[in-house]
DSSP file (Angstrom, degrees, kcal/mol; ACC not computed):
  #  RESIDUE AA STRUCTURE BP1 BP2  ACC     N-H-->O    O-->H-N    N-H-->O    O-->H-N    TCO  KAPPA ALPHA  PHI   PSI    X-CA   Y-CA   Z-CA
    1    1 A E     >        0   0    0      0, 0.0     4,-2.4     0, 0.0     5,-0.2   0.000 360.0 360.0 360.0 -43.7   -0.1    0.0    0.0
    2    2 A D  H  >  +     0   0    0      1,-0.2     4,-2.8     2,-0.2     5,-0.1   0.899 360.0  48.7 -61.4 -41.7    2.9    2.4    0.9
    3    3 A V  H  > S+     0   0    0      2,-0.2     4,-2.7     1,-0.2    -1,-0.2   0.859 107.6  53.4 -69.8 -36.0    4.5    1.7   -2.6
    4    4 A L  H  > S+     0   0    0      2,-0.2     4,-2.9     1,-0.2    -2,-0.2   0.924 110.1  49.6 -66.1 -44.2    1.2    2.4   -4.4
    5    5 A K  H  X S+     0   0    0     -4,-2.4     4,-2.9     2,-0.2     5,-0.2   0.961 112.7  45.2 -53.8 -49.4    1.0    5.8   -2.5
    6    6 A E  H  X S+     0   0    0     -4,-2.8     4,-2.4     1,-0.2    -2,-0.2   0.943 114.0  49.1 -67.9 -39.6    4.5    6.8   -3.4
    7    7 A W  H  X S+     0   0    0     -4,-2.7     4,-4.0     2,-0.2     5,-0.3   0.910 111.6  51.8 -58.6 -42.9    4.0    5.6   -7.1
    8    8 A F  H  X S+     0   0    0     -4,-2.9     4,-1.6     1,-0.2    -2,-0.2   0.967 112.4  43.3 -62.6 -52.0    0.7    7.7   -7.2
    9    9 A I  H  < S+     0   0    0     -4,-2.9    -1,-0.2    -5,-0.2    -2,-0.2   0.896 119.5  44.6 -57.1 -39.4    2.4   10.8   -5.9
   10   10 A Y  H >X S+     0   0    0     -4,-2.4     3,-1.4    -5,-0.2     4,-0.5   0.961 114.8  42.9 -67.8 -55.5    5.3   10.3   -8.1
   11   11 A F  H 3< S+     0   0    0     -4,-4.0    -1,-0.2     1,-0.3    -2,-0.2   0.606 105.9  60.0 -79.6  -6.6    3.8    9.4  -11.4
   12   12 A Y  T 3< S+     0   0    0     -4,-1.6    -1,-0.3    -5,-0.3    -2,-0.1   0.319  91.6  70.1 -96.5  13.5    1.0   11.9  -11.3
   13   13 A Q  T <4 S+     0   0    0     -3,-1.4     2,-0.2    -5,-0.1    -2,-0.2   0.758  84.5  89.1 -87.0 -29.8    3.5   14.8  -11.2
   14   14 A C     <  -     0   0    0     -4,-0.5    -3,-0.0     1,-0.1    -4,-0.0  -0.429  58.7-166.2 -71.8 129.5    4.4   14.0  -14.7
   15   15 A T        -     0   0    0     -2,-0.2    -1,-0.1   139,-0.0    -3,-0.0   0.573  36.5-125.4 -90.5  -0.8    2.6   15.6  -17.5
   16   16 A E        +     0   0    0      1,-0.1   138,-0.1    14,-0.0    -2,-0.1   0.817  66.1 137.7  62.4  37.0    3.9   13.2  -20.2
   17   17 A C        -     0   0    0      1,-0.0   137,-0.1    14,-0.0    -1,-0.1   0.772  57.9-139.4 -78.8 -27.6    5.1   16.1  -22.2
   18   18 A R     >  +     0   0    0      3,-0.0     4,-0.6     1,-0.0     3,-0.3   0.572  63.3 126.9  78.2  13.3    8.4   14.1  -22.9
   19   19 A R  H >>  +     0   0    0      1,-0.2     4,-1.0     2,-0.2     3,-0.9   0.870  67.9  58.9 -73.9 -36.3   10.7   17.2  -22.5
   20   20 A C  H 3> S+     0   0    0      1,-0.2     4,-1.0     2,-0.2     3,-0.5   0.854  97.0  60.9 -58.0 -31.8   12.8   15.4  -20.0
   21   21 A S  H 34 S+     0   0    0     -3,-0.3    -1,-0.2     1,-0.2    -2,-0.2   0.807  97.7  60.3 -65.2 -25.8   13.6   12.7  -22.6
   22   22 A L  H << S+     0   0    0     -3,-0.9    -1,-0.2    -4,-0.6    -2,-0.2   0.869 115.3  32.4 -72.9 -31.6   15.2   15.4  -24.9
   23   23 A F  H  < S+     0   0    0     -4,-1.0    -1,-0.2    -3,-0.5    -2,-0.2   0.450  85.9 114.2-110.4   8.4   17.8   16.2  -22.2
   24   24 A C    ><  -     0   0    0     -4,-1.0     3,-1.0     4,-0.2    -3,-0.0  -0.609  59.8-144.5 -74.0 130.7   18.4   12.9  -20.4
   25   25 A P  T 3  S+     0   0    0      0, 0.0    -1,-0.2     0, 0.0    -4,-0.0   0.691 100.6  48.8 -70.0 -20.0   22.1   11.9  -21.1
   26   26 A Y  T 3  S-     0   0    0      2,-0.1    -5,-0.1    -3,-0.0    -2,-0.0   0.391 111.1-118.8-108.8  13.1   21.0    8.4  -21.2
   27   27 A G    <   +     0   0    0     -3,-1.0     2,-0.5     1,-0.2    -6,-0.1   0.780  52.2 163.9  66.3  29.9   18.0    8.8  -23.5
   28   28 A I        -     0   0    0     -8,-0.1     2,-1.4     1,-0.1    -1,-0.2  -0.648  33.3-144.6 -78.7 127.6   15.5    7.6  -21.0
   29   29 A D    >>  -     0   0    0     -2,-0.5     4,-1.5     1,-0.2     3,-1.1  -0.668  16.6-175.9 -93.3  86.3   11.9    8.4  -21.9
   30   30 A T  H 3> S+     0   0    0     -2,-1.4     4,-3.1     1,-0.3    -1,-0.2   0.798  79.6  61.7 -53.7 -32.4   10.3    9.1  -18.5
   31   31 A A  H 3> S+     0   0    0      2,-0.2     4,-2.8     1,-0.2    -1,-0.3   0.910 102.2  51.8 -60.5 -40.0    6.8    9.6  -20.1
   32   32 A E  H <> S+     0   0    0     -3,-1.1     4,-2.4     1,-0.2    -1,-0.2   0.943 112.7  44.9 -66.4 -44.7    6.9    6.0  -21.3
   33   33 A I  H  X S+     0   0    0     -4,-1.5     4,-2.8     1,-0.2     5,-0.2   0.921 111.7  53.1 -65.2 -39.7    7.7    4.8  -17.8
   34   34 A T  H  X S+     0   0    0     -4,-3.1     4,-3.3     2,-0.2     5,-0.3   0.929 108.4  49.8 -48.5 -52.4    5.1    7.1  -16.5
   35   35 A M  H  X S+     0   0    0     -4,-2.8     4,-2.4     2,-0.2     5,-0.2   0.955 112.9  46.4 -55.3 -54.2    2.5    5.6  -18.8
   36   36 A M  H  X S+     0   0    0     -4,-2.4     4,-2.3     1,-0.2    -2,-0.2   0.951 113.2  49.7 -55.6 -52.3    3.5    2.0  -17.8
   37   37 A A  H  X S+     0   0    0     -4,-2.8     4,-3.0     1,-0.2    -2,-0.2   0.905 111.4  48.7 -54.5 -48.2    3.4    3.0  -14.1
   38   38 A R  H  X S+     0   0    0     -4,-3.3     4,-3.2    -5,-0.2    -1,-0.2   0.901 109.1  52.9 -59.4 -39.1   -0.1    4.6  -14.4
   39   39 A E  H  X S+     0   0    0     -4,-2.4     4,-2.2    -5,-0.3    -1,-0.2   0.919 109.9  48.1 -63.5 -40.2   -1.4    1.6  -16.2
   40   40 A L  H  X S+     0   0    0     -4,-2.3     4,-1.0     2,-0.2    -2,-0.2   0.919 113.0  48.3 -62.0 -44.0   -0.2   -0.6  -13.4
   41   41 A L  H  <>S+     0   0    0     -4,-3.0     5,-3.0     1,-0.2     3,-0.5   0.903 108.8  52.7 -64.4 -40.2   -1.7    1.7  -10.9
   42   42 A H  H ><5S+     0   0    0     -4,-3.2     3,-0.9    82,-0.3    -1,-0.2   0.865 107.2  52.7 -60.3 -37.9   -4.9    1.7  -12.8
   43   43 A L  H 3<5S+     0   0    0     -4,-2.2    -1,-0.2     1,-0.3    -2,-0.2   0.734 106.1  53.6 -63.2 -24.9   -5.0   -2.2  -12.8
   44   44 A C  T 3<5S-     0   0    0     -4,-1.0    -1,-0.3    -3,-0.5    -2,-0.2   0.455 125.4-106.6 -94.1  -2.6   -4.5   -2.1   -9.0
   45   45 A G  T < 5S+     0   0    0     -3,-0.9     2,-0.7    -4,-0.4    -3,-0.2   0.728  79.8 130.6  85.7  23.8   -7.7    0.3   -8.8
   46   46 A V      < +     0   0    0     -5,-3.0     2,-0.3    -6,-0.1    -1,-0.2  -0.901  29.1 111.3-112.2 107.1   -5.6    3.4   -8.1
   47   47 A N        -     0   0    0     -2,-0.7     2,-0.3    -3,-0.1    77,-0.0  -0.873  55.8-106.2-153.4-174.3   -6.6    6.4  -10.4
   48   48 A I    >>  -     0   0    0     -2,-0.3     4,-2.5     1,-0.1     3,-2.3  -0.954  20.6-121.6-126.5 143.2   -8.3    9.8  -10.2
   49   49 A N  H 3> S+     0   0    0     -2,-0.3     4,-2.5     1,-0.3    -1,-0.1   0.824 108.2  65.0 -46.3 -44.1  -11.6   11.2  -11.3
   50   50 A W  H 34 S+     0   0    0      1,-0.2    -1,-0.3     2,-0.2     0, 0.0   0.647 115.2  33.0 -65.2 -16.4  -10.1   13.8  -13.6
   51   51 A I  H <> S+     0   0    0     -3,-2.3     4,-2.1     3,-0.1    -2,-0.2   0.804 118.7  49.5 -99.6 -52.6   -8.8   10.9  -15.7
   52   52 A L  H  X S+     0   0    0     -4,-2.5     4,-2.6     2,-0.2     5,-0.2   0.892 111.2  48.6 -52.6 -48.0  -11.5    8.3  -15.2
   53   53 A E  H  X S+     0   0    0     -4,-2.5     4,-3.0     2,-0.2     5,-0.2   0.964 112.4  46.2 -61.8 -58.2  -14.5   10.6  -16.1
   54   54 A P  H  > S+     0   0    0      0, 0.0     4,-2.5     0, 0.0    -1,-0.2   0.888 115.4  49.1 -58.5 -38.2  -13.0   12.1  -19.3
   55   55 A V  H  X S+     0   0    0     -4,-2.1     4,-2.1     2,-0.2    -2,-0.2   0.922 111.9  46.4 -63.4 -48.7  -12.0    8.5  -20.4
   56   56 A S  H  X S+     0   0    0     -4,-2.6     4,-1.8    -5,-0.2    -1,-0.2   0.895 112.4  53.3 -61.1 -40.8  -15.5    7.1  -19.6
   57   57 A N  H  X>S+     0   0    0     -4,-3.0     4,-3.9     7,-0.2     5,-1.1   0.944 107.2  50.0 -58.0 -51.6  -17.0   10.1  -21.5
   58   58 A C  H  X5S+     0   0    0     -4,-2.5     4,-0.8    -5,-0.2    -1,-0.2   0.899 113.6  45.8 -59.2 -40.3  -15.0    9.5  -24.5
   59   59 A N  H  <5S+     0   0    0     -4,-2.1    -1,-0.2    -5,-0.2    -2,-0.2   0.844 119.8  39.4 -65.9 -34.8  -15.9    6.0  -24.6
   60   60 A R  H  <5S+     0   0    0     -4,-1.8    -2,-0.2     3,-0.1    -3,-0.2   0.863 136.7   9.5 -83.4 -47.3  -19.5    6.7  -24.0
   61   61 A T  H  <5S-     0   0    0     -4,-3.9    -3,-0.2     2,-0.3    54,-0.2   0.573  96.7-110.5-118.4 -16.5  -20.2    9.8  -26.1
   62   62 A G  S  <<S+     0   0    0     -5,-1.1    54,-2.1    -4,-0.8    53,-0.8   0.421  92.4  70.2 103.4  -6.7  -17.0   10.3  -28.2
   63   63 A N  S >  S-     0   0    0     -6,-0.6     3,-1.2    52,-0.2    -2,-0.3  -0.984  84.1-117.3-147.8 150.8  -15.7   13.5  -26.4
   64   64 A H  T 3  S+     0   0    0     -2,-0.3    -7,-0.2     1,-0.3    -6,-0.2   0.777 111.0  56.8 -67.9 -24.7  -14.2   14.0  -22.9
   65   65 A L  T 3  S-     0   0    0     -8,-0.1    -1,-0.3    -7,-0.1     3,-0.1   0.623 108.6-120.7 -76.9 -12.8  -17.0   16.3  -21.7
   66   66 A G    <   +     0   0    0     -3,-1.2     2,-0.3     1,-0.2    -2,-0.1   0.738  47.6 171.2  77.7  21.5  -19.7   13.7  -22.4
   67   67 A I        -     0   0    0      1,-0.1    -1,-0.2     4,-0.1    -4,-0.1  -0.469  32.4-127.2 -59.8 119.8  -21.5   16.1  -24.8
   68   68 A Q     >  -     0   0    0     -2,-0.3     4,-2.3    -3,-0.1     3,-0.5  -0.414  23.7-106.0 -74.7 161.2  -24.2   14.1  -26.5
   69   69 A P  H  > S+     0   0    0      0, 0.0     4,-2.4     0, 0.0     5,-0.2   0.871 118.5  51.0 -58.3 -38.8  -24.2   14.1  -30.4
   70   70 A H  H  > S+     0   0    0      1,-0.2     4,-2.0     2,-0.2     5,-0.1   0.907 115.4  44.4 -68.3 -30.7  -27.3   16.4  -30.8
   71   71 A A  H  > S+     0   0    0     -3,-0.5     4,-2.5     2,-0.2    -1,-0.2   0.896 107.6  56.1 -71.6 -39.5  -25.7   18.9  -28.4
   72   72 A F  H  X S+     0   0    0     -4,-2.3     4,-2.4     2,-0.2     5,-0.2   0.942 108.8  49.4 -61.2 -50.4  -22.3   18.6  -30.0
   73   73 A K  H  X S+     0   0    0     -4,-2.4     4,-2.8     1,-0.2    -1,-0.2   0.944 109.5  50.7 -54.2 -46.9  -24.0   19.7  -33.3
   74   74 A D  H  X S+     0   0    0     -4,-2.0     4,-2.5    -5,-0.2    -1,-0.2   0.914 109.0  51.7 -60.8 -40.9  -25.8   22.5  -31.7
   75   75 A I  H  X S+     0   0    0     -4,-2.5     4,-1.8     2,-0.2    -1,-0.2   0.933 111.4  47.5 -53.0 -53.4  -22.5   23.7  -30.2
   76   76 A V  H  X S+     0   0    0     -4,-2.4     4,-2.5     1,-0.2    -1,-0.2   0.876 111.2  49.7 -64.3 -42.9  -20.8   23.6  -33.6
   77   77 A D  H  X S+     0   0    0     -4,-2.8     4,-1.8    -5,-0.2    -1,-0.2   0.902 110.4  51.3 -66.5 -40.4  -23.7   25.4  -35.3
   78   78 A F  H  X S+     0   0    0     -4,-2.5     4,-1.4     2,-0.2    -1,-0.2   0.812 109.5  48.4 -60.8 -33.9  -23.6   28.1  -32.7
   79   79 A M  H  X S+     0   0    0     -4,-1.8     4,-3.2     2,-0.2     5,-0.2   0.922 110.1  53.8 -74.3 -42.0  -19.8   28.6  -33.1
   80   80 A V  H  X S+     0   0    0     -4,-2.5     4,-1.4     1,-0.3    -2,-0.2   0.916 109.2  48.3 -57.1 -43.8  -20.3   28.8  -37.0
   81   81 A D  H  < S+     0   0    0     -4,-1.8     4,-0.4     2,-0.2    -1,-0.3   0.837 112.9  48.2 -66.9 -38.7  -22.9   31.5  -36.5
   82   82 A D  H >X S+     0   0    0     -4,-1.4     3,-1.4     1,-0.2     4,-0.8   0.866 104.5  61.3 -71.7 -36.5  -20.4   33.4  -34.1
   83   83 A I  H >< S+     0   0    0     -4,-3.2     3,-1.2     1,-0.3    -2,-0.2   0.897  94.1  61.8 -60.1 -37.8  -17.6   33.0  -36.6
   84   84 A E  T 3< S+     0   0    0     -4,-1.4    -1,-0.3     1,-0.3    -2,-0.2   0.806 108.4  44.4 -59.3 -23.7  -19.6   35.0  -39.1
   85   85 A E  T <4 S+     0   0    0     -3,-1.4     2,-0.4    -4,-0.4    -1,-0.3   0.546  99.7  85.7 -94.2  -9.9  -19.4   37.9  -36.7
   86   86 A I    <<  +     0   0    0     -3,-1.2    -4,-0.0    -4,-0.8     0, 0.0  -0.759  36.9 167.8-102.9 142.7  -15.8   37.6  -35.8
   87   87 A T        +     0   0    0     -2,-0.4    -1,-0.1     3,-0.0    -4,-0.0   0.484  42.3 111.8-121.3  -4.8  -12.9   39.0  -37.5
   88   88 A D    >   -     0   0    0      1,-0.1     3,-0.6     2,-0.1    -2,-0.0  -0.555  47.7-163.0 -73.3 121.7  -10.0   38.6  -35.2
   89   89 A P  T 3  S+     0   0    0      0, 0.0    -1,-0.1     0, 0.0    -3,-0.0   0.385  73.8  86.3 -89.1   6.8   -7.6   36.0  -36.6
   90   90 A G  T 3   +     0   0    0      2,-0.0     2,-0.4     0, 0.0     6,-0.1   0.329  57.0 121.8 -87.4   6.9   -5.9   35.6  -33.1
   91   91 A I    <   -     0   0    0     -3,-0.6     2,-0.2     1,-0.1     8,-0.1  -0.616  38.0-176.8 -79.5 125.0   -8.3   33.0  -32.0
   92   92 A Y        +     0   0    0     -2,-0.4     2,-0.2     4,-0.1    -1,-0.1  -0.415  46.8  94.2-118.0  56.4   -6.7   29.6  -31.0
   93   93 A T  S  > S-     0   0    0     -2,-0.2     4,-1.7     1,-0.0     5,-0.2  -0.619  96.0 -77.6-126.4-175.0   -9.7   27.5  -30.1
   94   94 A F  H  > S+     0   0    0      1,-0.2     4,-2.0     2,-0.2     3,-0.5   0.940 133.9  51.9 -45.8 -47.4  -11.9   25.1  -31.5
   95   95 A M  H  > S+     0   0    0      1,-0.3     4,-2.4     2,-0.2    -1,-0.2   0.865 105.4  57.0 -54.8 -39.1  -13.6   28.0  -33.2
   96   96 A G  H  > S+     0   0    0      1,-0.2     4,-2.1     2,-0.2    -1,-0.3   0.814 103.9  51.7 -63.8 -31.6  -10.3   29.1  -34.5
   97   97 A Y  H  X S+     0   0    0     -4,-1.7     4,-2.8    -3,-0.5    -1,-0.2   0.888 107.5  51.4 -73.2 -38.5   -9.8   25.8  -36.2
   98   98 A L  H  X S+     0   0    0     -4,-2.0     4,-2.4     2,-0.2    -2,-0.2   0.910 112.4  47.3 -64.8 -40.4  -13.2   26.1  -37.9
   99   99 A M  H  X S+     0   0    0     -4,-2.4     4,-2.7     2,-0.2    -2,-0.2   0.917 111.2  50.8 -61.4 -41.9  -12.1   29.7  -39.1
  100  100 A L  H  X S+     0   0    0     -4,-2.1     4,-2.9     2,-0.2     6,-0.3   0.944 110.1  49.8 -69.7 -45.7   -8.8   28.4  -40.3
  101  101 A F  H  X>S+     0   0    0     -4,-2.8     5,-2.9     1,-0.2     4,-0.8   0.960 113.9  47.3 -58.6 -44.3  -10.5   25.5  -42.3
  102  102 A D  H ><5S+     0   0    0     -4,-2.4     3,-1.0     3,-0.2    -1,-0.2   0.931 109.6  51.0 -51.7 -48.9  -12.8   27.9  -43.9
  103  103 A H  H 3<5S+     0   0    0     -4,-2.7    -1,-0.2     1,-0.3    -2,-0.2   0.878 114.5  42.1 -66.7 -33.9  -10.2   30.3  -44.8
  104  104 A I  H 3<5S-     0   0    0     -4,-2.9    -1,-0.3    -5,-0.1    -2,-0.2   0.530 112.4-119.6 -86.2  -0.9   -8.0   27.6  -46.5
  105  105 A G  T <<5 +     0   0    0     -3,-1.0     2,-0.4    -4,-0.8    -3,-0.2   0.853  49.7 172.1  67.3  41.6  -11.2   26.2  -48.1
  106  106 A L      < -     0   0    0     -5,-2.9     2,-0.8    -6,-0.3    -1,-0.2  -0.643  31.0-138.3 -78.4 132.6  -10.7   22.7  -46.5
  107  107 A D        +     0   0    0     -2,-0.4     2,-0.3     2,-0.0    -1,-0.0  -0.841  40.8 166.5 -91.9 116.6  -13.6   20.3  -46.9
  108  108 A Y        -     0   0    0     -2,-0.8     2,-0.4    37,-0.0    37,-0.0  -0.820  30.6-149.5-132.3 164.1  -13.9   18.8  -43.6
  109  109 A T        -     0   0    0     -2,-0.3     2,-0.5     2,-0.0    34,-0.0  -0.999   8.5-153.6-133.5 134.4  -16.4   16.7  -41.5
  110  110 A L        -     0   0    0     -2,-0.4     2,-0.3   -37,-0.0     5,-0.1  -0.901  17.4-134.9-100.0 132.3  -16.8   16.8  -37.7
  111  111 A S        -     0   0    0     -2,-0.5    29,-0.0     3,-0.2    28,-0.0  -0.738  11.3-162.4 -82.7 139.7  -18.2   13.6  -36.0
  112  112 A T  S    S+     0   0    0     -2,-0.3   -40,-0.2     1,-0.1     3,-0.1   0.476  94.3  43.4 -86.3  -7.0  -20.8   13.9  -33.4
  113  113 A Y  S    S+     0   0    0      1,-0.2    -1,-0.1   -51,-0.1   -50,-0.1   0.559 125.5  21.8-116.4 -15.1  -20.0   10.4  -32.2
  114  114 A A        +     0   0    0     22,-0.1    -3,-0.2     1,-0.1    -1,-0.2  -0.394  65.2 143.6-156.2  69.3  -16.1   10.3  -32.1
  115  115 A S  S    S-     0   0    0    -53,-0.8     2,-0.3   -54,-0.2   -52,-0.2   0.646  73.3 -18.0 -91.5 -21.2  -14.7   13.8  -31.9
  116  116 A E        +     0   0    0    -54,-2.1    -1,-0.2   -58,-0.1    34,-0.0  -0.951  65.1 125.3-168.3 178.9  -11.7   13.0  -29.6
  117  117 A G    >>  +     0   0    0     -2,-0.3     4,-1.8    -3,-0.1     3,-0.6   0.060  44.0 102.7 152.2 -40.7  -10.3   10.5  -27.2
  118  118 A G  H 3> S+     0   0    0      1,-0.3     4,-1.3    14,-0.2    15,-0.2   0.813  88.5  46.6 -49.6 -52.3   -6.9    9.1  -27.9
  119  119 A N  H 3> S+     0   0    0      1,-0.2     4,-0.6     2,-0.2    -1,-0.3   0.852 109.7  55.6 -53.2 -43.1   -4.9   11.2  -25.3
  120  120 A F  H X4 S+     0   0    0     -3,-0.6     3,-1.4     1,-0.2     4,-0.3   0.919 105.2  50.8 -63.5 -41.3   -7.5   10.5  -22.6
  121  121 A G  H >X S+     0   0    0     -4,-1.8     4,-2.1     1,-0.3     3,-1.5   0.835 101.0  64.9 -66.4 -30.2   -7.1    6.6  -23.1
  122  122 A L  H 3< S+     0   0    0     -4,-1.3    -1,-0.3    -5,-0.3    -2,-0.2   0.752  91.6  64.2 -58.8 -22.5   -3.3    7.1  -22.8
  123  123 A F  T << S+     0   0    0     -3,-1.4    -1,-0.2    -4,-0.6    -2,-0.2   0.608 115.7  25.9 -79.5 -12.4   -3.9    8.3  -19.2
  124  124 A T  T <4 S-     0   0    0     -3,-1.5     2,-0.3     1,-0.4   -82,-0.3   0.784 125.9 -26.7-114.7 -54.0   -5.2    4.8  -18.2
  125  125 A S     X  -     0   0    0     -4,-2.1     4,-1.5     1,-0.1    -1,-0.4  -0.983  48.7-113.2-161.9 163.3   -3.9    2.0  -20.3
  126  126 A A  H  > S+     0   0    0     -2,-0.3     4,-3.1     2,-0.2     5,-0.2   0.898 118.0  54.9 -66.9 -43.2   -2.5    1.3  -23.9
  127  127 A D  H  > S+     0   0    0      1,-0.2     4,-2.1     2,-0.2    -1,-0.2   0.900 105.0  48.5 -66.7 -32.8   -5.7   -0.8  -24.4
  128  128 A M  H  > S+     0   0    0     -7,-0.3     4,-2.2     2,-0.2    -1,-0.2   0.857 109.9  53.3 -73.6 -28.8   -8.1    1.9  -23.6
  129  129 A M  H  X S+     0   0    0     -4,-1.5     4,-2.6    -8,-0.5     5,-0.2   0.920 111.4  48.1 -65.7 -43.5   -6.1    4.3  -26.0
  130  130 A K  H  X S+     0   0    0     -4,-3.1     4,-2.0     2,-0.2    -2,-0.2   0.893 108.7  52.8 -62.2 -39.6   -6.5    1.7  -28.7
  131  131 A K  H  X S+     0   0    0     -4,-2.1     4,-1.8    -5,-0.2    -2,-0.2   0.933 113.9  41.4 -62.2 -51.5  -10.2    1.3  -28.0
  132  132 A L  H  X S+     0   0    0     -4,-2.2     4,-1.8     1,-0.2   -14,-0.2   0.898 116.3  48.6 -71.4 -38.5  -10.8    5.2  -28.3
  133  133 A N  H  X S+     0   0    0     -4,-2.6     4,-2.6    -5,-0.2    -1,-0.2   0.890 110.1  52.0 -67.5 -32.5   -8.6    5.6  -31.3
  134  134 A A  H  X S+     0   0    0     -4,-2.0     4,-2.7     2,-0.2     5,-0.2   0.897 106.2  55.3 -72.1 -36.1  -10.3    2.6  -33.0
  135  135 A K  H  X S+     0   0    0     -4,-1.8     4,-1.6     1,-0.2    -1,-0.2   0.900 111.2  44.4 -62.0 -45.0  -13.6    4.3  -32.3
  136  136 A M  H  X S+     0   0    0     -4,-1.8     4,-1.9     2,-0.2    -2,-0.2   0.862 113.3  50.7 -65.7 -39.7  -12.3    7.5  -34.2
  137  137 A Y  H  X S+     0   0    0     -4,-2.6     4,-2.5     2,-0.2    -2,-0.2   0.885 108.7  51.2 -66.1 -37.6  -11.0    5.4  -36.9
  138  138 A A  H  X S+     0   0    0     -4,-2.7     4,-2.3    -5,-0.2    -2,-0.2   0.891 111.9  46.7 -62.8 -39.9  -14.2    3.6  -37.4
  139  139 A E  H  X S+     0   0    0     -4,-1.6     4,-2.6    -5,-0.2     6,-0.2   0.889 108.2  53.3 -71.2 -37.2  -16.1    6.7  -37.6
  140  140 A A  H  X>S+     0   0    0     -4,-1.9     5,-2.5     2,-0.2     4,-0.6   0.897 112.4  48.1 -64.2 -38.8  -13.7    8.3  -40.0
  141  141 A D  H ><5S+     0   0    0     -4,-2.5     3,-0.9     2,-0.2    -2,-0.2   0.923 110.9  50.1 -66.2 -41.7  -14.3    5.1  -42.2
  142  142 A R  H 3<5S+     0   0    0     -4,-2.3    -2,-0.2     1,-0.2    -1,-0.2   0.934 114.2  44.7 -63.2 -45.0  -18.0    5.4  -41.8
  143  143 A L  H 3<5S-     0   0    0     -4,-2.6    -1,-0.2    -5,-0.1    -2,-0.2   0.533 112.4-119.6 -74.0  -8.3  -17.9    9.1  -42.8
  144  144 A G  T <<5 +     0   0    0     -3,-0.9    -3,-0.2    -4,-0.6    -4,-0.1   0.748  48.2 175.3  68.7  24.3  -15.5    8.3  -45.8
  145  145 A A      < -     0   0    0     -5,-2.5    -1,-0.2    -6,-0.2     3,-0.1  -0.326  28.8-152.5 -62.6 143.3  -12.8   10.6  -44.4
  146  146 A K  S    S-     0   0    0      1,-0.3     2,-0.3    -2,-0.0    -1,-0.1   0.789  77.3  -1.3 -83.2 -33.7   -9.5   10.6  -46.3
  147  147 A W        -     0   0    0     -7,-0.1     2,-0.5    -3,-0.0    -1,-0.3  -0.988  67.1-123.1-155.2 162.5   -7.5   11.5  -43.3
  148  148 A I        -     0   0    0     -2,-0.3     2,-0.6    -3,-0.1   -11,-0.0  -0.949  17.4-147.2-118.8 129.2   -7.9   12.3  -39.5
  149  149 A L        -     0   0    0     -2,-0.5     2,-0.6     2,-0.0    -2,-0.0  -0.878  15.5-170.1 -92.3 115.2   -6.6   15.6  -38.0
  150  150 A G        -     0   0    0     -2,-0.6   -34,-0.1   -34,-0.0    -2,-0.0  -0.933  13.4-142.3-113.5 110.3   -5.3   15.1  -34.4
  151  151 A G        -     0   0    0     -2,-0.6     2,-0.5     1,-0.1    -2,-0.0  -0.353  19.1-115.3 -66.5 153.5   -4.5   18.4  -32.4
  152  152 A E        -     0   0    0      1,-0.1    -1,-0.1     2,-0.1     0, 0.0  -0.825  28.9-177.8 -90.0 125.5   -1.6   18.5  -30.1
  153  153 A C        -     0   0    0     -2,-0.5    -1,-0.1     0, 0.0    -2,-0.0   0.527  57.1 -88.1-102.3  -3.8   -2.7   19.0  -26.6
  154  154 A G              0   0    0   -137,-0.1    -2,-0.1  -138,-0.1  -139,-0.0   0.368 360.0 360.0 111.5  -6.7    0.7   19.1  -24.8
  155  155 A H              0   0    0   -137,-0.1    -3,-0.0  -138,-0.0     0, 0.0   0.345 360.0 360.0-110.4 360.0    1.2   15.5  -24.1
């Protein structure tokens, strides 16, 4: 029990950004070690809600917030309406992506069933990451997408 507590405190300090691996003289990728340790902790039943809930939501609804498909569509429609009124090119949010796609003439499709999830799966286990990514791949195939754009979130 003491070891699990020590591991929990240690391995949840890492953001899995991989910056330390760039400077390690031995080439150790601490993020990989952290991922394995977190998976072991998860298998022992030691985890935290800010990871479990987003993972569950991604699995259930296709996004970490648990937004239902009809509500996701309404949110995107609302943003598109707002974009028509915005002229500031310095917006770096989901709305900013929509503005960029429009500006470059990109033909894109947003899924209401699998809009995100890969990184959240990474926080629990490799199997969950594969499951959430498979959901996105299956949805891309269903929609006839030629490619999937995955944004970088810092991990």
